Residue frames as qw, qx, qy, qz and C-alpha x, y, z in Angstrom:
[[0.543, -0.521, 0.018, -0.658, 64.68, 17.55, -32.42],
 [0.241, 0.124, -0.895, 0.353, 65.21, 15.78, -29.15],
 [0.606, -0.521, -0.427, -0.423, 62.43, 14.36, -27.02],
 [0.081, -0.419, 0.631, -0.648, 62.38, 14.86, -23.30],
 [0.464, -0.314, -0.828, 0.026, 61.04, 12.32, -20.88],
 [0.324, -0.592, 0.018, -0.738, 58.51, 14.06, -18.70],
 [0.665, -0.418, 0.441, -0.434, 57.88, 11.20, -16.28],
 [0.258, 0.261, -0.927, -0.083, 58.77, 7.59, -15.80],
 [0.819, -0.216, -0.030, -0.531, 56.53, 4.69, -14.95],
 [0.083, -0.354, 0.915, -0.175, 57.21, 1.55, -12.96],
 [0.799, -0.075, -0.386, -0.454, 55.46, -1.77, -13.41],
 [0.190, -0.360, 0.833, -0.374, 55.27, -4.18, -10.52],
 [0.570, -0.157, -0.759, -0.273, 53.86, -7.64, -10.36],
 [0.424, -0.366, 0.462, -0.688, 51.60, -8.08, -7.36],
 [0.268, -0.009, -0.963, 0.010, 50.65, -11.30, -5.72],
 [0.294, 0.239, 0.624, -0.683, 47.00, -10.74, -4.88],
 [0.235, 0.480, 0.810, 0.244, 43.66, -11.49, -6.42],
 [0.072, -0.130, -0.173, -0.974, 41.91, -8.68, -8.17],
 [0.304, 0.371, 0.664, -0.574, 38.50, -7.78, -6.85],
 [0.307, 0.489, 0.719, 0.387, 35.74, -8.07, -9.43],
 [0.005, 0.052, 0.093, 0.994, 34.64, -4.80, -10.95],
 [0.361, 0.414, 0.561, -0.619, 31.20, -3.44, -10.31],
 [0.386, 0.495, 0.699, 0.343, 28.70, -3.86, -13.09],
 [0.091, 0.165, 0.189, 0.964, 28.05, -0.71, -15.06],
 [0.524, -0.182, -0.037, -0.831, 24.35, -1.08, -14.33],
 [0.006, 0.091, 0.971, -0.219, 22.36, -3.47, -12.14],
 [0.445, -0.265, -0.414, -0.749, 18.67, -4.09, -12.79],
 [0.418, -0.086, 0.674, -0.603, 16.12, -4.75, -10.07],
 [0.246, 0.247, 0.933, 0.086, 13.54, -7.52, -10.66],
 [0.300, 0.739, 0.435, -0.418, 10.89, -4.83, -11.25],
 [0.161, 0.708, -0.370, -0.580, 13.04, -3.22, -13.97],
 [0.132, -0.168, 0.920, 0.329, 13.69, -6.59, -15.61],
 [0.294, 0.473, 0.821, -0.126, 9.96, -7.38, -15.68],
 [0.270, 0.801, 0.173, -0.505, 9.08, -3.96, -17.12],
 [0.061, 0.571, -0.609, -0.547, 11.74, -4.21, -19.84],
 [0.219, 0.077, 0.955, 0.184, 10.44, -7.68, -20.77],
 [0.310, 0.664, 0.625, -0.268, 6.90, -6.27, -21.09],
 [0.176, 0.787, -0.131, -0.577, 8.12, -3.31, -23.16],
 [0.039, 0.469, -0.751, -0.464, 9.92, -5.61, -25.60],
 [0.517, 0.228, 0.815, -0.126, 7.12, -8.18, -25.97],
 [0.572, 0.658, 0.491, 0.008, 6.18, -8.52, -29.65],
 [0.207, 0.944, -0.195, -0.165, 8.94, -6.13, -30.77],
 [0.919, -0.063, 0.247, 0.300, 11.39, -8.58, -32.32],
 [0.543, 0.723, -0.006, 0.426, 13.11, -5.80, -34.31],
 [0.153, -0.843, 0.343, -0.385, 14.65, -4.49, -31.06],
 [0.683, 0.147, -0.653, 0.294, 17.42, -6.21, -29.10],
 [0.473, -0.427, -0.562, 0.526, 16.83, -4.30, -25.86],
 [0.086, -0.973, -0.214, 0.025, 16.69, -0.84, -24.32],
 [0.591, 0.333, -0.122, 0.725, 19.36, 1.81, -24.74],
 [0.386, -0.840, -0.255, 0.284, 20.25, 4.18, -21.90],
 [0.512, 0.431, 0.023, 0.743, 21.93, 7.48, -22.64],
 [0.259, -0.667, -0.323, 0.619, 22.44, 10.93, -21.17],
 [0.337, 0.600, 0.306, 0.657, 21.89, 14.35, -22.65],
 [0.148, -0.026, -0.258, 0.954, 22.25, 17.96, -21.59],
 [0.328, -0.535, -0.527, -0.573, 18.85, 18.95, -20.22],
 [0.565, -0.667, -0.483, 0.055, 17.10, 20.32, -17.21],
 [0.166, -0.945, 0.104, -0.261, 18.10, 22.77, -14.54],
 [0.664, -0.637, 0.383, 0.084, 20.90, 20.60, -13.14],
 [0.060, -0.645, 0.657, 0.386, 22.74, 19.62, -16.31],
 [0.173, 0.193, -0.914, -0.313, 22.19, 16.01, -17.36],
 [0.743, 0.042, 0.285, -0.604, 19.18, 13.78, -17.87],
 [0.403, -0.096, 0.897, 0.151, 18.82, 10.08, -18.71],
 [0.593, 0.311, -0.293, -0.682, 17.27, 8.97, -21.98],
 [0.541, -0.010, 0.838, -0.071, 15.68, 5.59, -22.72],
 [0.573, 0.463, -0.304, -0.604, 14.99, 4.26, -26.18],
 [0.958, 0.108, 0.261, -0.056, 14.56, 0.97, -27.99],
 [0.168, -0.652, 0.641, 0.369, 17.81, -0.42, -29.38],
 [0.869, 0.420, -0.093, -0.245, 18.05, -2.16, -32.73],
 [0.854, 0.260, -0.280, 0.352, 21.77, -2.93, -32.36],
 [0.604, -0.702, 0.028, 0.376, 24.76, -2.35, -30.12],
 [0.390, 0.889, -0.217, 0.101, 27.21, 0.23, -31.45],
 [0.729, 0.357, -0.454, 0.368, 30.94, -0.47, -31.37],
 [0.230, 0.334, -0.538, 0.739, 31.78, 1.49, -28.19],
 [0.626, -0.453, -0.036, -0.634, 28.54, 0.89, -26.30],
 [0.100, -0.237, 0.890, -0.375, 28.51, -1.19, -23.12],
 [0.650, -0.179, -0.538, -0.506, 26.04, -4.04, -22.80],
 [0.302, -0.218, 0.751, -0.546, 24.39, -5.39, -19.66],
 [0.626, -0.105, -0.652, -0.414, 22.56, -8.70, -19.93],
 [0.150, -0.146, 0.765, -0.610, 20.62, -9.68, -16.85],
 [0.441, 0.248, 0.754, -0.419, 17.81, -12.21, -16.39],
 [0.465, 0.425, 0.731, 0.261, 17.18, -12.44, -20.12],
 [0.239, 0.939, 0.245, -0.027, 17.01, -8.72, -20.92],
 [0.636, 0.139, 0.085, 0.755, 19.60, -6.53, -22.61],
 [0.058, -0.967, -0.139, 0.204, 20.31, -2.93, -21.72],
 [0.674, 0.352, 0.080, 0.645, 22.78, -1.11, -23.93],
 [0.311, -0.816, -0.132, 0.468, 24.60, 1.85, -22.41],
 [0.479, 0.851, 0.022, 0.212, 25.55, 4.61, -24.81],
 [0.719, 0.154, -0.230, 0.637, 29.27, 5.37, -24.82],
 [0.037, 0.563, -0.118, 0.817, 28.62, 8.92, -23.55],
 [0.648, -0.566, -0.025, -0.508, 26.65, 7.61, -20.56],
 [0.832, -0.004, -0.524, 0.182, 29.03, 4.89, -19.34],
 [0.360, 0.188, -0.525, 0.748, 30.99, 6.88, -16.77],
 [0.346, -0.290, 0.189, -0.872, 27.89, 8.52, -15.33],
 [0.837, -0.189, -0.216, -0.467, 26.20, 5.12, -14.81],
 [0.496, 0.267, -0.779, 0.274, 28.96, 3.10, -13.13],
 [0.137, -0.051, -0.814, 0.562, 27.55, 1.32, -10.09],
 [0.425, -0.024, 0.047, -0.904, 23.97, 2.48, -10.74],
 [0.227, 0.250, 0.928, -0.154, 20.86, 0.47, -9.95],
 [0.313, -0.058, -0.410, -0.855, 18.00, 0.76, -12.45],
 [0.176, 0.269, 0.851, -0.416, 14.59, 0.21, -10.85],
 [0.216, -0.367, -0.550, -0.718, 11.00, 0.47, -12.02],
 [0.020, 0.233, 0.661, -0.713, 8.62, 2.13, -9.58],
 [0.232, -0.414, -0.611, -0.634, 4.86, 2.25, -9.99],
 [0.007, -0.292, -0.664, 0.688, 2.42, 4.08, -7.72],
 [0.267, 0.695, 0.627, -0.230, -0.96, 5.79, -7.99],
 [0.162, 0.888, 0.010, -0.430, 0.46, 8.86, -9.72],
 [0.325, 0.751, -0.508, -0.268, 3.29, 7.56, -11.88],
 [0.954, -0.021, 0.267, 0.138, 5.12, 4.62, -13.37],
 [0.340, 0.885, -0.317, 0.033, 8.77, 5.22, -14.22],
 [0.848, 0.110, -0.298, 0.424, 12.29, 3.90, -14.32],
 [0.358, -0.919, 0.150, -0.068, 14.36, 5.22, -11.41],
 [0.716, 0.416, -0.386, 0.406, 18.16, 5.35, -11.48],
 [0.643, -0.762, 0.041, 0.062, 19.74, 5.00, -8.04],
 [0.682, 0.555, -0.193, 0.435, 23.16, 6.44, -8.83],
 [0.670, -0.610, -0.156, 0.393, 25.83, 6.76, -6.10],
 [0.559, 0.061, 0.164, 0.810, 27.91, 9.10, -8.31],
 [0.033, 0.771, 0.373, 0.515, 25.42, 11.96, -8.51],
 [0.320, -0.020, -0.377, 0.869, 26.36, 15.13, -6.64],
 [0.225, 0.298, 0.328, -0.868, 23.06, 16.99, -7.04],
 [0.146, 0.437, 0.827, 0.324, 19.59, 16.79, -8.55],
 [0.180, -0.285, -0.151, -0.929, 16.92, 19.29, -9.46],
 [0.424, -0.074, 0.503, -0.749, 13.75, 19.59, -7.39],
 [0.828, 0.180, -0.026, -0.530, 11.66, 17.41, -9.69],
 [0.709, -0.280, 0.644, 0.069, 14.35, 14.72, -9.98],
 [0.783, 0.601, 0.147, -0.060, 14.52, 14.91, -13.77],
 [0.573, 0.697, -0.299, 0.311, 18.11, 16.15, -14.10],
 [0.803, -0.541, 0.008, 0.248, 21.35, 15.65, -12.19],
 [0.260, 0.865, -0.410, 0.125, 24.94, 16.81, -11.94],
 [0.939, -0.051, -0.227, 0.251, 28.10, 14.80, -11.37]]
């Protein structure tokens, strides 16, 4: 059996500085404060874990849970003393996202300001990429 070369690749050295990559997730001060309050007195947890699952009328929805440990392929964001672990399935959908905590007279919730989202449902619970 012979193997055929389908394509070739070229490697070039470049003489420029690489720009730093964007963080997978950036937390606002309000989100940091809320996460700190949620984790107070819960020493068995190392932080919050963000994931995505199939749900809602637009396809995907974020999940938040307490994290006891970081799995092998999970991404970790440490900011201002809090840890947020990003599930391996959620990493690509969260790149460049800002996680905020918004509180008003009717609700108190984490809000994900994601520049990668192409559409959301009317209630804002689910999104598509």
